N, C-alpha and C positions, 0 to 999 in steps of 0.2 A: 410454553415454556421457549423462550427465546433460544433460537439455533445460532451463535455467533461463531464467524468465521474468519479467519485474518488471513491475509496474502499480500506478495509483494507484486504491485503492478509497474510497467515501466510506462512513462508518458512518451509516446511516439514522436510527435513535433519537437520535444526536448532532448529527448534519451533519459530524464531525470527517472530515478527509482523513488518510488510511494511507498510506504505500509499501509495498508488499507484493513477496516475492520468492516464486516457486513453481518447485518442481522437479517437473515430471512432473505439474503439477495440483495438487500438495501444497504448501501453505502452509510455508515453510521459514525466512522472515525477513518482520517487520513492525515497522516505526517510524511512530510517532505517537503521540497525533493531530499533525499538522505545522500550524506558523504560518503563515500567509499567506507571510513572508519565507523560510522554509525550502522551502514547496513551490514558490515561483518562484525561488526561487535554485540549485538542485540539479538535475541529472539524476537520475532514480530509482535507476541503478546505484549512485550514489554514497553511500547512505545506512547508517549503522553497522548492518548487518542482524543481524551476530553477536552485538551488544550488549543484544539483546531477545529472550531465549527466551522469557520469560513471556507476552510480546505475541503470540507466534507460537503457543501454545497457544490463547490467547484468541480470536485471528483465525479459526483452524480452527475451532472450535467453535462460533464466532458467525457463521461465514460467510454464512449465508443473508439474516444482516443487514446486509451491505454492498452496495454497487452499484459496479460497475465504471465509474471515470470515462473518458471520451473528453475528454482535456484540452483539446483545440482546440475542441469543441462546448460541453462542460459548463462549461467554468471559462473562456470568455470569451478564450481565445488566439488565436484565427483573427480 
């Protein structure tokens, strides 16, 4: 059975935020860059991950350039 995980990542060179779907640790979905409005108005599972195949390959190849966001601490939600 597939283990899906959803995260927010920050692309460090640009500062842009992305919603990312992982399947057993492999990037299988990536949406972004997210506007502030999009970022704050949706749950991470609600993004259209299937519509952005090119972003998946890019995010997987550039994974080292991203940082996992802790939304509560890193984004001022607490």
